[in-house]
C-alpha positions in Angstrom: -15.9 -35.4 -12.3 -16.3 -38.8 -11.1 -18.9 -37.9 -8.6 -21.3 -37.0 -11.0 -23.1 -38.6 -12.9 -23.6 -38.2 -17.0 -27.1 -38.3 -18.1 -28.3 -41.0 -20.5 -29.0 -40.1 -24.1 -30.6 -42.5 -26.9 -27.7 -42.5 -29.3 -28.9 -40.2 -32.7 -29.8 -42.7 -35.7 -27.4 -42.4 -38.8 -28.4 -38.8 -40.1 -30.7 -37.8 -37.8 -30.7 -34.1 -37.1 -29.8 -33.5 -33.5 -32.2 -30.9 -31.6 -30.7 -28.2 -29.7 -31.9 -25.9 -27.0 -32.4 -22.6 -27.5 -33.1 -20.4 -24.3 -33.5 -16.7 -23.0 -33.1 -15.1 -20.2 -36.2 -12.7 -20.1 -34.5 -9.6 -18.0 -33.7 -5.9 -18.6 -30.7 -4.2 -19.6 -30.9 -2.2 -16.0 -31.2 -5.7 -14.3 -27.9 -6.9 -15.7 -25.3 -8.4 -12.9 -22.4 -6.2 -14.7 -24.5 -2.6 -14.2 -25.4 -3.8 -10.4 -22.4 -0.8 -8.6 -24.0 1.7 -11.2 -27.4 1.2 -11.0 -29.3 1.3 -7.4 -32.0 -1.8 -7.4 -34.4 0.6 -5.9 -34.6 2.6 -9.1 -35.3 -0.4 -11.3 -39.4 0.6 -11.1 -38.5 4.2 -12.1 -36.7 3.1 -15.7 -38.2 2.6 -18.9 -38.5 -0.8 -19.1 -37.9 -2.3 -22.9 -38.4 -6.2 -22.2 -42.1 -6.4 -23.9 -41.3 -4.7 -26.9 -38.0 -6.8 -27.1 -39.7 -9.7 -26.4 -42.1 -9.2 -29.4 -39.5 -9.5 -31.5 -38.2 -12.4 -30.3 -41.2 -14.1 -30.6 -42.1 -13.0 -34.1 -38.8 -14.0 -35.2 -39.2 -18.0 -33.5 -42.6 -18.2 -34.7 -41.3 -17.5 -39.0 -38.9 -20.0 -38.5 -40.5 -22.6 -36.5 -38.4 -22.5 -33.3 -39.6 -23.7 -29.9 -37.6 -22.4 -26.9 -37.4 -22.3 -23.3 -38.0 -18.8 -21.8 -36.2 -18.3 -18.3 -38.2 -15.5 -16.9 -37.8 -13.0 -13.7 -40.6 -13.2 -11.5 -39.9 -9.2 -11.1 -40.5 -9.0 -15.0 -43.6 -11.5 -15.1 -45.4 -9.5 -12.0 -45.3 -6.3 -13.9 -45.7 -7.5 -17.7 -48.0 -10.6 -17.3 -48.5 -10.6 -20.9 -45.0 -11.2 -21.4 -45.6 -14.6 -19.9 -48.9 -15.3 -21.6 -47.3 -14.6 -25.5 -44.6 -17.2 -24.0 -47.0 -19.9 -23.0 -49.6 -19.1 -26.2 -46.1 -19.4 -28.9 -45.8 -23.0 -27.4 -42.5 -22.4 -25.5 -41.4 -23.2 -22.3 -41.4 -21.3 -19.3 -38.7 -21.3 -16.7 -37.8 -19.6 -14.1 -35.1 -17.3 -13.5 -35.5 -16.5 -9.9 -37.6 -13.3 -8.9 -35.0 -10.5 -8.1 -31.6 -11.1 -10.5 -29.9 -12.0 -7.5 -27.1 -14.0 -7.3 -27.5 -17.5 -5.9 -24.1 -16.8 -4.2 -25.0 -13.8 -2.6 -27.9 -15.4 -1.2 -28.3 -17.7 1.9 -30.4 -20.8 1.8 -33.2 -19.1 3.4 -33.3 -16.3 1.1 -33.0 -18.6 -2.2 -35.6 -20.6 -0.8 -38.2 -18.0 -0.8 -36.7 -16.5 -4.2 -36.9 -19.4 -6.2 -40.4 -20.4 -4.4 -41.9 -16.9 -5.3 -40.6 -16.8 -8.9 -42.1 -20.3 -9.7 -45.7 -19.7 -7.9 -45.8 -16.5 -9.8 -44.8 -17.8 -13.3 -47.1 -20.9 -12.6 -50.3 -18.5 -11.8 -49.6 -16.3 -14.8 -48.5 -18.8 -17.2 -51.1 -21.6 -16.2 -48.3 -24.2 -16.9 -46.0 -26.3 -14.5 -42.1 -24.6 -14.5 -40.1 -27.4 -14.5 -36.4 -25.6 -14.8 -34.4 -22.7 -13.1 -31.4 -20.9 -14.2 -29.5 -18.8 -11.9 -28.8 -15.1 -12.2 -25.1 -15.0 -13.9 -24.4 -19.0 -13.7 -24.1 -18.1 -9.8 -24.3 -22.1 -8.8 -21.0 -23.5 -7.9 -18.3 -25.4 -5.9 -19.4 -23.2 -3.0 -23.2 -23.1 -2.7 -23.9 -26.6 -4.4 -26.6 -26.7 -1.6 -28.8 -24.8 -3.7 -29.1 -27.8 -5.9 -31.0 -29.3 -3.1 -33.4 -26.3 -2.4 -34.4 -26.3 -6.2 -35.2 -29.8 -6.2 -36.8 -29.5 -3.1 -39.1 -26.2 -4.5 -40.4 -28.9 -7.4 -37.9 -28.1 -10.1 -36.8 -30.7 -12.2 -33.9 -29.3 -14.0 -31.2 -26.4 -13.6 -29.0 -24.6 -16.3 -27.0 -22.7 -13.4 -23.3 -24.1 -13.4 -21.3 -23.3 -16.7 -18.0 -25.4 -17.0 -15.5 -22.4 -17.7 -13.2 -20.0 -16.0 -14.7 -16.8 -15.6 -14.1 -13.3 -13.6 -17.7 -13.4 -12.2 -18.5 -17.2 -12.4 -17.7 -20.8 -13.6 -17.1 -23.8 -12.5 -14.9 -25.7 -15.1 -14.3 -28.6 -13.7 -17.8 -29.6 -14.1 -19.1 -32.1 -16.8 -19.6 -30.5 -20.2 -22.8 -32.1 -20.8 -26.1 -32.7 -18.8 -25.2 -34.5 -15.4 -27.0 -35.4 -12.1 -25.0 -33.9 -9.2 -26.3 -35.7 -6.4 -27.8 -39.2 -8.4 -30.5 -40.0 -10.8 -33.2 -39.2 -8.1 -32.0 -36.1 -8.1 -31.9 -32.7 -10.0 -30.6 -32.7 -13.4 -28.1 -29.9 -14.4 -27.6 -28.7 -17.9 -24.4 -26.7 -18.8 -24.5 -23.8 -21.4 -22.5 -25.4 -24.5 -18.4 -25.4 -24.3 -16.0 -26.9 -26.6 -12.7 -28.7 -25.3 -9.9 -27.1 -27.2 -6.0 -26.8 -25.7 -7.1 -28.4 -22.8 -9.8 -26.0 -21.6 -13.6 -25.5 -22.1 -14.1 -22.5 -24.0 -17.7 -20.6 -24.4 -19.6 -21.8 -27.4 -23.3 -21.0 -26.4 -24.5 -17.9 -26.2 -23.9 -14.4 -24.3 -21.0 -12.1 -25.0 -19.1 -14.4 -26.5 -21.6 -14.7 -29.4 -21.9 -11.6 -30.0 -17.7 -10.8 -30.0 -16.5 -14.1 -31.8 -17.4 -14.4 -36.0 -20.9 -16.0 -36.5 -19.0 -18.4 -38.8 -16.8 -19.5 -35.4 -19.7 -19.8 -33.4 -21.8 -22.3 -36.1 -18.3 -24.2 -35.9 -18.3 -25.1 -32.3 -22.0 -25.8 -32.2 -22.0 -28.0 -35.1 -18.8 -29.9 -33.8 -20.7 -30.6 -30.8 -23.7 -32.3 -32.4 -21.3 -33.9 -35.1 -18.1 -34.9 -33.0 -20.1 -34.8 -29.3 -23.1 -36.2 -30.8 -24.5 -33.9 -28.3 -27.5 -31.4 -28.1 -26.1 -27.5 -27.8 -27.6 -25.7 -25.5 -27.6 -21.9 -26.5 -28.7 -18.0 -24.2 -29.2 -14.7 -25.1 -31.3 -12.0 -23.4 -33.8 -9.4 -25.0 -31.7 -6.8 -24.2 -29.1 -7.7 -26.6 -31.1 -7.2 -29.8 -31.8 -3.5 -28.6 -29.8 -1.1 -30.1 -32.3 1.8 -28.6 -31.7 1.2 -25.1 -30.5 3.7 -22.7 -26.8 3.8 -21.7 -26.5 4.1 -17.6 -23.7 6.8 -17.2 -20.6 5.7 -14.9 -20.6 2.2 -16.5 -16.8 0.6 -16.8 -15.2 0.1 -19.7 -15.1 -3.5 -19.4 -18.7 -3.8 -18.4 -19.6 -1.0 -21.3 -17.9 -3.2 -24.0 -19.3 -6.5 -22.8 -23.0 -5.3 -22.7 -22.6 -3.4 -25.9 -20.4 -5.2 -28.3 -21.8 -6.1 -31.9 -25.6 -5.9 -30.1 -26.9 -4.2 -33.5 -25.9 -7.8 -35.2 -27.8 -9.9 -32.7 -31.0 -10.4 -34.1 -29.7 -11.3 -37.6 -27.4 -13.7 -36.1 -29.9 -15.2 -33.9 -32.3 -16.0 -37.0 -29.2 -17.1 -38.5 -28.8 -20.2 -35.9 -32.4 -20.4 -35.8 -32.2 -21.5 -39.9 -28.7 -23.4 -39.6 -29.7 -25.9 -36.5 -32.9 -27.7 -35.3 -34.1 -26.4 -32.0 -36.5 -27.4 -29.0 -37.7 -26.5 -25.9 -35.2 -27.7 -23.1 -37.9 -30.0 -21.4 -38.7 -31.8 -24.6 -34.9 -32.5 -25.1 -33.7 -33.2 -21.7 -36.7 -34.2 -19.5 -38.6 -35.9 -22.5 -42.0 -34.0 -22.1 -44.4 -34.2 -24.7 
């Protein structure tokens, strides 16, 4: 898209290992957008919350493999489990925002969105004691019909977003968007950093996590991310959720077959695959890779 300006990146030195961005969306199993038709939001406070134990496992994995990551954290989670936020910061990771209540940006008015992103940012900064610069919309729900959300984020004090996914999907996606970090409104505006894709047969194919990472053979996912590093000379951006490593999570009744498959496929393999990724690639926080933060 010619109206967008790609972010300039220094060319890696010959033989230099590119640092990729490891990210985690800190939410629990009952907050997944695909479960919204089956789980009443009002029931959230009464449900078994498993995010603390899952985050302990993830933070321990990253500590033993030397990975530093960015955690896009819900304000709803931070408010109830502040120690999760404190452990993220204590581990040397970046604390970022996933909004307050896991409402899609595309389902909110400008005023509602402003309130959501500002309240989450203030809450996370108060608990974590560090500036929150990054935001990821639930379900990648910023696209061609609500690009005003990027202006709202900049005005709220965010520096970058990871909310536009350049793929065709039944729940989200803006396939015409650039594949790599870009400025939607010029270099004085917000930086948008999309989840990694590879271009094959004229289409952008997801290559940076989610259900596709659990569904596809690990070797294929590794090949796609390596291709981005080697051929495009760009950092890959990977994402996952704490519930994706939790085989013991409660299974809500009445969930449709498609949503059930997407949510549960190969979750028993996820933790070992993340550990393999941690060892197969170099990883760092988004702010260090894309904003050159120290």
